[in-house]
C-alpha atoms as one frame of an Amber mdcrd trajectory, in Angstrom:
protein
   0.000   0.000   0.000   1.408   3.379  -0.992   1.350   5.956   1.757   0.835
   9.674   1.482   3.841  11.389  -0.044   5.760  13.935   2.026   3.226  15.131
   4.609   4.608  18.324   6.048   2.379  20.050   8.568 -22.443   1.232 -25.519
 -25.952   1.567 -24.418 -25.898   2.338 -20.753 -24.502  -0.570 -18.794 -26.400
  -0.871 -15.513 -24.980  -2.173 -12.265 -26.587  -2.280  -8.829 -26.076   1.078
  -7.144 -25.477   1.724  -3.466 -26.508   5.184  -2.330 -25.157   5.958   1.095
 -25.663   9.662   1.709 -22.658  11.871   1.153 -22.112  15.588   1.469 -19.156
  17.711   0.400 -19.450  21.482   0.592 -22.885  23.029   0.358 -24.040  24.075
  -3.117 -24.783  27.732  -3.800 -27.756  29.011  -1.837 -31.013  30.505  -3.142
 -30.754  28.874  -6.540 -27.562  30.761  -7.376 -24.369  29.538  -9.016 -21.621
  31.416  -7.186 -18.460  29.868  -8.579 -17.305  28.560 -11.928 -17.729  24.957
 -10.750 -20.971  25.609  -8.851 -19.223  25.627  -5.471 -15.666  25.640  -4.184
 -15.724  21.838  -4.047 -16.222  21.982  -7.845 -19.132  19.541  -7.796 -20.884
  21.145 -10.791 -24.042  20.277  -8.835 -27.314  22.108  -8.233 -30.191  20.779
  -6.085 -32.742  22.621  -8.251 -35.562  20.363  -9.445 -38.034  22.497 -11.405
 -36.405  21.079 -14.540 -36.510  17.315 -14.061 -36.602  13.992 -15.883 -40.322
  14.387 -16.606 -40.236  17.809 -18.269 -36.687  18.382 -19.529 -37.859  17.479
 -23.037 -40.091  20.577 -22.942 -37.260  23.086 -22.509 -37.253  26.001 -24.927
 -34.734  28.745 -25.682 -35.447  31.609 -23.275 -32.776  34.018 -24.500 -29.459
  34.153 -26.314 -26.538  36.509 -25.968 -23.421  36.993 -28.121 -20.000  36.288
 -26.642 -19.088  39.981 -26.915 -21.630  42.697 -26.160 -22.546  44.777 -29.260
 -21.394  47.873 -27.369 -17.813  46.588 -27.451 -18.115  45.429 -31.052 -19.389
  48.894 -32.050 -16.493  50.563 -30.236 -13.937  48.251 -31.834 -15.288  47.004
 -35.188 -11.982  45.275 -36.017 -12.156  43.089 -32.917 -12.005  39.383 -33.872
 -12.645  37.149 -30.853 -12.064  33.415 -31.080 -15.069  31.116 -31.239 -13.417
  28.964 -28.569 -15.567  30.651 -25.941 -14.782  29.335 -22.457 -16.849  31.620
 -20.223 -19.276  29.861 -17.856 -21.261  32.514 -15.923 -21.845  32.794 -12.200
 -25.154  34.078 -10.799 -25.482  36.419  -7.822 -28.830  37.933  -6.805 -30.482
  37.632 -10.218 -27.507  38.826 -12.279 -25.132  36.745 -14.400 -21.451  37.674
 -14.490 -18.985  36.182 -16.938 -15.838  36.901 -18.930 -16.829  37.578 -22.520
 -15.134  36.427 -25.694 -12.199  38.823 -25.198 -11.942  38.398 -21.419 -13.817
  41.546 -20.346 -16.461  41.010 -17.673 -20.125  41.425 -18.536 -23.143  41.583
 -16.245 -26.555  40.653 -17.611 -30.030  39.967 -16.312 -30.566  36.335 -15.384
 -34.135  36.172 -16.698 -33.709  38.124 -19.947 -30.011  38.142 -20.831 -30.109
  41.930 -21.165 -26.981  43.925 -20.403 -26.474  45.519 -16.979 -22.887  46.649
 -17.550 -19.763  45.777 -19.533 -16.211  46.196 -18.278 -14.317  48.705 -20.387
 -10.724  48.284 -21.577  -8.196  50.289 -19.552  -7.465  52.347 -22.667  -9.947
  52.826 -25.554  -7.679  51.110 -28.077  -8.011  47.942 -30.121  -4.851  46.596
 -28.475  -6.395  46.923 -24.999  -9.780  45.625 -26.152  -8.331  42.493 -27.749
  -7.942  39.512 -25.462  -8.687  35.852 -24.927 -11.680  34.110 -23.450 -11.136
  32.678 -19.965 -13.129  30.055 -18.102 -14.517  31.950 -15.157 -14.774  34.831
 -12.726 -14.476  34.578  -8.929 -16.907  36.099  -6.422 -16.004  37.344  -2.927
 -18.200  38.650  -0.149 -17.470  39.713   3.425 -20.050  41.522   5.514 -21.447
  44.086   3.070 -18.445  44.118   0.742 -18.675  42.275  -2.588 -16.203  41.973
  -5.420 -15.648  40.138  -8.677 -12.101  38.982  -9.347 -10.852  38.129 -12.820
  -7.673  37.675 -14.818  -7.283  39.369 -18.165  -3.990  39.174 -19.947  -1.212
  39.970 -17.492  -3.439  41.576 -14.854  -5.561  40.566 -11.885  -8.693  42.720
 -11.579 -11.034  43.563  -8.691 -14.408  44.808  -9.953 -17.487  46.249  -8.236
 -20.530  43.996  -8.819 -23.051  46.758  -9.250 -21.159  49.093 -11.565 -18.434
  47.111 -13.285 -15.950  49.740 -12.150 -12.526  48.774 -10.761 -11.830  48.863
  -7.029  -9.317  51.732  -6.860  -7.869  50.417  -3.575  -6.785  47.199  -5.288
  -3.377  47.091  -6.952  -2.788  49.973  -9.328  -6.226  51.563  -9.765  -8.054
  48.248  -9.685  -5.595  45.814 -11.179  -2.399  44.050 -10.110   0.335  43.157
 -12.583   1.022  39.409 -12.791   3.682  39.200 -15.454   7.115  37.841 -14.714
   8.436  38.422 -18.190  11.505  36.363 -18.972  14.283  36.954 -21.517  12.738
  34.407 -23.875   9.600  36.493 -24.237   7.155  34.573 -22.067   4.094  36.404
 -20.778   1.423  35.583 -18.225  -2.068  34.472 -19.178  -4.683  32.777 -17.021
  -7.280  30.650 -18.786  -8.605  28.991 -15.589  -9.222  32.327 -13.876  -8.530
  33.217 -10.230  -9.763  31.294  -7.186 -10.739  32.980  -3.908 -10.250  31.169
  -0.583 -11.529  33.259   2.319  -9.594  36.543   1.866  -6.862  35.248  -0.432
  -6.876  35.190  -4.238  -4.974  32.119  -5.433  -3.743  31.939  -9.005  -1.818
  29.382 -10.988   1.001  30.311 -13.284   0.656  30.228 -17.048   3.312  31.594
 -19.327   6.591  30.163 -18.134   7.402  28.657 -21.516   8.798  30.390 -24.537
   6.086  31.689 -26.818   5.245  29.149 -29.503   6.980  26.270 -27.750   3.784
  24.365 -27.097   3.641  25.552 -23.477   3.866  22.534 -21.163   4.670  20.046
 -23.900   7.819  21.912 -24.800   8.732  20.578 -28.243  12.502  20.979 -28.602
  12.522  23.676 -25.920  14.425  22.318 -22.913  14.457  25.500 -20.830  11.479
  27.375 -19.447  10.186  29.203 -16.402   8.498  27.436 -13.500   4.862  28.509
 -13.230   4.482  29.118  -9.505   1.299  29.331  -7.452   0.724  32.714  -5.814
  -1.610  34.180  -3.221  -2.777  37.816  -3.261  -4.591  39.918  -0.674  -8.245
  40.371  -1.662  -8.308  43.952  -0.331  -5.062  45.379  -1.694  -3.916  43.054
  -4.465  -0.524  42.698  -2.789   1.393  39.452  -3.170   1.169  37.438   0.064
   3.065  34.273  -0.796   4.549  32.134  -3.567   4.641  28.347  -3.714   7.468
  27.135  -5.918   6.233  24.348  -8.182   9.907  23.875  -9.043  11.599  23.640
  -5.637  14.422  26.099  -5.073  17.802  24.922  -3.859  17.443  23.932  -0.220
  13.701  23.246  -0.488  12.250  19.709  -0.294  11.958  18.199  -3.773  14.981
  19.962  -5.265  16.852  16.661  -5.086  14.315  15.033  -7.464  15.808  16.978
 -10.386  19.109  15.552 -11.618  21.818  17.194 -13.745  21.036  20.589 -12.237
  17.741  20.655 -14.153  15.914  22.417 -11.318  17.754  25.545 -12.443  16.370
  25.638 -15.981  13.352  23.309 -16.393   9.910  24.778 -15.813   6.221  24.838
 -16.697   4.147  22.658 -14.273   1.222  25.060 -14.375  -2.198  24.816 -12.763
  -4.168  24.590 -16.022  -7.275  23.148 -14.374  -9.418  24.818 -11.749  -8.495
  24.646  -8.091 -10.822  23.672  -5.263 -10.923  24.591  -1.579 -12.179  23.518
   1.817 -12.484  26.905   3.501 -13.186  25.350   6.903  -9.781  23.671   6.729
  -8.226  26.689   5.037  -6.872  24.366   2.354  -6.662  24.805  -1.404  -6.159
  21.811  -3.715  -4.161  22.443  -6.878  -3.534  20.062  -9.817  -0.225  20.595
 -11.620   0.925  19.705 -15.117   3.992  18.220 -16.805   7.498  19.717 -16.924
   9.476  20.802 -19.963   9.751  18.933 -22.244   7.086  16.405 -21.483   8.109
  13.664 -23.964  11.832  13.524 -23.296  13.406  13.747 -19.857  17.041  12.820
 -20.305  17.975  16.344 -19.209  15.875  16.059 -16.011  16.499  12.626 -14.417
  14.501  11.911 -11.259  10.888  11.953 -10.092  10.597  15.691 -10.851   8.510
  17.159  -8.024   6.011  18.859  -8.086   5.156  18.059 -11.682   1.944  16.073
 -12.285   1.053  16.359  -8.598  -1.952  17.211  -6.503  -0.732  19.723  -3.927
  -2.649  20.854  -0.855  -1.602  24.280   0.396  -2.580  26.399   3.369  -4.387
  29.160   1.507  -3.440  31.830   4.046   0.302  31.146   4.057   0.999  29.152
   0.887   2.745  26.463   2.943   2.599  22.887   1.693   0.243  20.713   3.754
   0.645  17.542   1.674   1.172  16.438  -1.886   0.891  13.333  -4.029   2.677
  12.898  -7.338   0.356  11.122  -9.772   2.998  10.644 -12.517   6.736  10.303
 -11.928   9.114  11.784 -14.523   6.354  12.446 -17.049   7.097  11.413 -20.650
   3.490  11.511 -21.935   2.168  14.932 -20.872  -0.362  13.163 -18.670  -1.076
  16.365 -16.745  -3.268  16.600 -13.697  -5.579  18.636 -15.903  -8.906  18.005
 -14.136 -10.371  19.889 -11.164  -9.908  17.976  -7.876 -13.469  17.457  -6.623
 -14.200  17.519  -2.879 -16.622  14.928  -1.530 -17.702  13.670   1.889 -17.854
   9.894   1.455 -18.728   6.868   3.567 -16.199   4.119   2.823 -16.437   0.808
   4.716 -18.609   2.519   7.321 -16.166   5.384   7.900 -16.985   8.994   7.064
 -14.147  10.578   5.062 -13.532  14.124   3.903 -12.189  13.188   0.476 -10.714
  14.816  -2.600 -11.094  13.056  -5.958  -8.228  13.842  -8.309  -7.750  12.732
 -11.881  -5.427  13.282 -14.801  -5.188  12.495 -18.488  -4.632   8.763 -17.837
  -8.279   8.132 -16.925  -7.480   7.146 -13.341  -9.275   8.505 -10.286  -7.015
   9.026  -7.265  -9.002   9.406  -4.035  -7.427  10.917  -0.908  -8.392  11.981
   2.573  -8.255  15.704   1.952  -7.132  16.440   5.519  -4.179  14.046   5.706
  -3.456  13.205   2.065  -3.666   9.464   2.733  -5.132   7.421  -0.156  -8.667
   6.204   0.597  -7.927   2.997  -1.324  -4.384   1.660  -1.856  -2.349   3.166
  -4.687   0.309   0.710  -5.826   3.677   1.491  -7.363   3.904  -0.917 -10.317
   6.751  -1.577 -12.713   6.354   0.015 -16.159   8.315  -0.390 -19.434  11.817
   1.034 -19.785  12.836   3.575 -22.407  15.062   2.716 -25.362  15.744   6.378
 -26.208  19.421   7.286 -25.627  19.935   9.277 -22.455  16.403   8.729 -21.175
  15.978   7.376 -17.635  12.279   6.572 -17.424  11.111   6.125 -13.846  10.788
   2.359 -13.169   7.372   2.513 -11.460   4.169   4.538 -11.638   1.215   4.904
  -9.217  -1.794   2.671 -10.027  -4.993   3.179  -8.003  -6.569  -0.132  -6.945
  -9.972   1.583  -6.765 -11.923   2.893  -8.589 -11.233   1.303 -12.000 -10.179
   3.696 -14.796 -12.930   5.486 -16.688 -11.403   5.036 -20.146  -9.092   2.705
 -22.043  -5.392   2.558 -21.230  -2.476   1.186 -23.233  -2.497   0.157 -26.895
  -2.644  -3.338 -28.410  -4.088  -4.826 -31.585  -7.194  -5.672 -29.554  -7.970
  -1.935 -29.446  -8.303  -1.642 -33.240 -11.638  -1.232 -34.973 -13.054  -4.477
 -36.326 -16.462  -3.422 -37.626 -15.509  -5.167 -40.869 -12.520  -7.361 -41.841
 -11.386  -4.719 -44.333 -11.363  -1.931 -41.728  -9.450  -4.137 -39.323  -6.906
  -4.961 -42.031  -6.360  -1.282 -42.790  -5.976  -0.494 -39.096  -3.398  -3.266
 -38.717  -1.399  -1.800 -41.594  -1.334   1.627 -39.918  -0.174   0.344 -36.519
   2.498  -1.904 -38.045   4.722   1.187 -38.191   4.453   1.914 -34.461   5.529
   0.573 -31.085   2.600  -0.622 -28.948   2.408  -1.517 -25.292   0.680  -1.029
 -21.931   0.011   2.292 -20.226   3.245   4.215 -19.582   5.113   2.687 -22.532
   7.678   5.455 -23.180   8.033   7.426 -26.413  10.307   5.782 -28.970  12.766
   7.054 -31.555  11.004   8.119 -34.711  12.675   7.095 -37.948  13.289   9.526
 -40.778  12.403   6.644 -43.118   8.628   6.791 -43.848   8.534   3.000 -43.635
  10.399   2.948 -40.328   9.162   3.452 -36.769   6.778   6.375 -36.405   6.650
   6.427 -32.629   4.802   4.792 -29.743   1.020   4.470 -29.993  -0.710   5.551
 -26.810  -4.150   5.512 -25.260  -4.907   8.036 -23.944  -3.255  10.443 -26.364
  -1.711  13.792 -25.530  -5.053  15.479 -24.858  -5.923  12.706 -22.428  -9.104
  10.829 -21.718  -9.824  13.275 -18.904  -9.206  17.008 -19.056 -10.605  20.274
 -17.643 -14.131  19.051 -18.394 -13.939  15.759 -16.476 -15.699  15.358 -13.179
 -19.045  16.226 -11.619 -20.321  15.041  -8.254 -23.736  14.468  -6.724 -22.986
  15.242  -3.053 -26.278  13.678  -1.967 -25.426  10.206  -3.286 -21.648  10.248
  -3.667 -21.953   9.599  -7.408 -19.095  10.943  -9.540 -19.529  11.378 -13.305
 -16.415  11.225 -15.506 -16.785  12.616 -19.033 -13.970  11.345 -21.246 -12.831
  10.682 -24.789 -10.991   7.779 -26.407  -8.494   9.331 -28.800  -5.218   7.679
 -29.730  -1.957   9.502 -30.202   1.661   8.706 -30.905   4.800   9.867 -29.170
   7.963   9.588 -31.237  11.054  11.695 -30.585  13.695  12.984 -32.988  17.260
  14.107 -32.435  17.399  17.787 -31.504  19.227  19.732 -34.242  20.289  22.336
 -31.650  23.593  21.041 -30.303  23.603  23.693 -27.543  20.287  22.576 -26.053
  20.198  20.367 -22.931  17.421  18.490 -24.714  18.954  15.731 -26.867  15.606
  14.573 -28.263  12.117  15.996 -28.607   9.284  16.843 -30.949   9.706  19.432
 -33.683   6.524  20.818 -32.109   4.872  20.088 -28.787   3.239  16.733 -28.166
  -0.322  17.992 -28.162   0.353  19.738 -31.453   1.748  16.449 -32.779  -1.509
  14.748 -31.895  -3.547  17.531 -33.442  -1.813  16.915 -36.740  -2.632  13.224
 -36.454  -6.186  13.527 -35.263  -8.247  16.637 -35.042  -6.538  19.974 -35.415
  -8.947  22.896 -35.447  -6.768  24.521 -38.087  -6.807  21.485 -40.383 -10.478
  20.958 -41.098 -11.730  19.608 -44.407 -13.900  21.984 -46.379 -16.975  19.842
 -45.757 -18.321  19.494 -42.192 -17.224  16.378 -40.332 -19.709  13.781 -39.226
 -20.064  13.610 -35.430 -17.016  11.867 -34.001 -15.211  11.767 -37.345 -11.575
  12.847 -37.496  -9.992  14.277 -40.635  -7.474  12.287 -42.623  -4.349  14.287
 -43.318  -2.258  13.722 -46.447   0.646  12.372 -44.398   1.752   8.869 -43.405
   1.114   9.290 -39.668  -2.663   9.869 -39.726  -4.350   7.653 -37.126  -7.608
   7.368 -39.023  -9.206   5.513 -41.929 -11.192   7.774 -44.245 -11.965   9.879
 -41.189 -12.720   6.965 -38.847 -10.603   6.622 -35.696  -8.548   3.426 -35.798
  -9.566   2.431 -32.259 -12.802   0.907 -31.035 -15.588   3.096 -29.634 -17.056
   4.655 -27.630 -15.081   7.732 -28.632 -16.846   9.885 -26.080 -18.331   8.390
 -22.936 -19.716   9.107 -19.490 -18.811   6.799 -16.609 -20.786   6.968 -13.370
 -19.061   5.861 -10.146 -20.417   5.149  -6.687 -17.556   6.774  -4.811 -18.632
   5.286  -1.487 -17.701   1.895  -2.939 -15.208   2.823  -5.659 -17.227   0.981
  -8.304 -18.668   1.750 -11.738 -22.472   1.990 -11.842 -23.017   2.681 -15.532
 -21.257   3.693 -18.750 -22.967   5.498 -21.618 -21.745   6.706 -25.000 -22.170
  10.466 -25.373 -23.643  11.035 -28.831 -23.962   9.042 -32.032 -20.375   9.449
 -33.161 -19.524   8.374 -36.725 -22.035   5.519 -37.005 -23.471   7.119 -40.166
 -20.039   7.213 -41.795 -20.193   5.716 -45.335 -18.089   2.750 -44.180 -20.440
   2.046 -41.248 -23.904   3.239 -42.229 -25.221  -0.227 -43.159 -24.017  -1.920
 -39.951 -26.830  -0.800 -37.601 -24.429   0.170 -34.829 -25.375   1.627 -31.420
 -24.249   5.163 -30.483 -20.459   5.352 -30.799 -19.868   8.546 -28.817 -18.474
  11.868 -29.995 -14.825  12.792 -29.505 -14.662  15.940 -27.437 -14.289  17.618
 -24.069 -17.783  18.674 -22.974 -18.389  19.433 -19.298 -21.235  18.069 -17.182
 -23.898  19.547 -14.910 -25.637  17.485 -12.209 -29.077  18.368 -10.831 -31.569
  16.644  -8.556 -32.491  14.051 -11.180 -30.453  14.848 -14.296 -26.977  14.807
 -15.770 -26.583  17.402 -18.543 -23.783  16.931 -21.105 -23.553  18.461 -24.575
 -21.644  17.807 -27.749 -18.253  19.472 -27.829 -17.472  22.068 -30.464 -15.070
  22.002 -33.389 -13.748  25.299 -32.006 -12.192  23.502 -29.025  -8.512  22.766
 -29.608  -7.230  19.241 -30.117 -10.418  17.382 -30.993 -12.857  16.864 -33.831
 -15.903  18.191 -32.013 -19.125  18.939 -33.861 -19.219  21.063 -36.996 -22.507
  22.941 -37.102 -25.697  22.011 -35.204 -25.164  19.974 -32.045 -27.072  18.516
 -29.100 -27.341  19.140 -25.382 -28.332  15.834 -23.766 -30.199  15.182 -20.553
 -29.409  11.813 -18.971 -31.180  10.079 -16.126 -28.323  10.375 -13.662 -29.250
   7.085 -11.966 -29.198   4.948 -15.116 -27.338   6.781 -17.889 -30.359   6.655
 -20.187 -30.800   9.618 -22.539 -34.088  11.318 -21.658 -34.000  14.321 -23.983
 -31.820  16.020 -26.592 -31.979  19.784 -27.053 -30.885  21.425 -30.299 -27.863
  23.734 -30.235 -26.638  25.868 -33.157 -23.050  24.775 -32.366 -21.197  22.594
 -29.899 -20.523  23.530 -26.293 -17.266  25.309 -25.479 -17.670  25.640 -21.714
 -19.566  24.099 -18.846 -23.362  24.307 -18.469 -24.825  25.856 -15.306 -28.280
  26.419 -13.809 -30.039  28.877 -11.500 -33.419  30.277 -10.421 -34.651  33.727
 -11.473 -38.171  35.063 -10.978 -39.421  31.665  -9.847 -38.152  29.934 -12.988
 -35.184  27.613 -13.420 -32.813  28.386 -16.284 -30.083  26.316 -17.898 -27.265
  28.269 -19.602 -24.388  26.978 -21.702 -21.671  28.712 -23.778 -21.478  27.551
 -27.393 -19.345  28.332 -30.414 -18.172  26.926 -33.709 -16.170  27.629 -36.819
 -19.234  28.544 -38.790 -21.485  29.919 -36.066 -19.784  32.465 -33.851 -20.058
  32.192 -30.091 -22.413  33.104 -27.277 -24.610  31.947 -24.420 -27.904  30.107
 -24.804 -30.444  29.968 -21.971 -33.173  27.320 -21.758 -36.267  27.314 -19.561
 -39.653  25.623 -19.394 -42.504  27.323 -21.287
């Protein structure tokens, strides 16, 4: 049994379900939705029941709203926001607040979608107006004081709820500068948004890597900046503390970086949302891979705190406990999912738990007070690396419970076999690759087109789980994992830069490598893809057959777990997938599931999950009209499908306004634009 590490201070498959009551943190009161994940436990849960399994089919569009208010578009007609629109709103006292398509905050009426106010750029210029969509805004209240906190570009903002004006006592006239610009041109940006724990704003670091290097995946870039976690005072915006994700000399963990690599390796950002138990004063932070994440010969060792779940004291930034989910990462299997807090009853014992995940498809369950695993996590031997100079770590952590929520490792048994001809073509493709179990290291890629093209992996670089994975019903202890089955390949080449500490790497980052193979947003065919289809590229390393993935479905799935027992209750494919593909249309197949990263919403009786959009990076998504599905959360059966003009790009949320329950989801697509859609009963 592995102990806590370094404590310092395709139809639904039904199984019998046990439903011992469980309770994590309380959901937002009064039918509100006060944080990006619904609550600071990130359950994505609402107890509202006006919309239920009996009437969800009757939902109608109540209002729509563009991703950028027309006022801003009129001021800056040359503004071109991306259709990858991440902004899930929060709701406070009948008003929705959200970052818009360029990262400015907007306030709009919950019942009508009409504008209350729009945050203005600091300067009335196109340069200041331009920006990127972020996932969420944080809300803070103490006595009669209320503030919204957001990140836009290189600044942390404190905004008055009622007016949209900056708090002049915060930072420099309402904003604090976050950038730690490095000589290689890196700049700060914060997709996940800030997280408020009591009176401290906690932010993860993004921007340590050289621009264009593929961020955490690194490519051939062996040097980068560590992306530290920082805490800021909610009243003044002053920096309170810094937690070094790359330990400094003399700090615990420094010794896990060989060859002096702690001095020049970086990244390890908090890409996913954090969670917090404010009663304990603890914040739980998932961290990503180091540079470069597919070759580690320049960084021998376990490499703390990469790929770890870290628990910090939110007031001081001191480490309470940590657990490294991946040692010496060679696959970019980031801890990219929000760690969900749950109060569970396991073997008759009540446990304050935290449920962590990463791109592997494992769930790692810990006592969130002590960091001890709830079920044993075993260190098991994994394959060695044959790449010169690489010292792959000999073991990796394997949870004994629950089982993984998606497929792991790659063998011929994973190949599609709908017809003998398809299976034959799939076998021909994989004959050029190394295959093996989970954690088979990347291999040397040959320059000969008929030679080795790399190591085939499931999950691929985008993972089976990601920022979208994980929703919890705190009343039953049911956890819902939304995942995708998408293969990738990791093959390294000799670095042409003789001065680099990195002997091998990818010409581009690993996720970019997979995009070229599978589903790059920039490499769409002119005609819309069928749901779940991936485009064939005119290159020898495409992992598809006429647009069909080479692996067996479901390509997108939902797995429901009883977390009191650590068992799977049901599995359901999310969407039809490519079953109407010309090569499959006569086979009468069940739903095959859509590749994508849609997020879930749990209510009293429903699980809401949509199709993912083709605007979301690294996946096929849905081109054009899509669906928002309502599942019976107890069985996984689809109860209703609502029409969407494009796929979802952020998480759905729900709230009450004027006695009516609304369901809101951000959508966007290559051919549609982006915005919010609100549904309600007639």
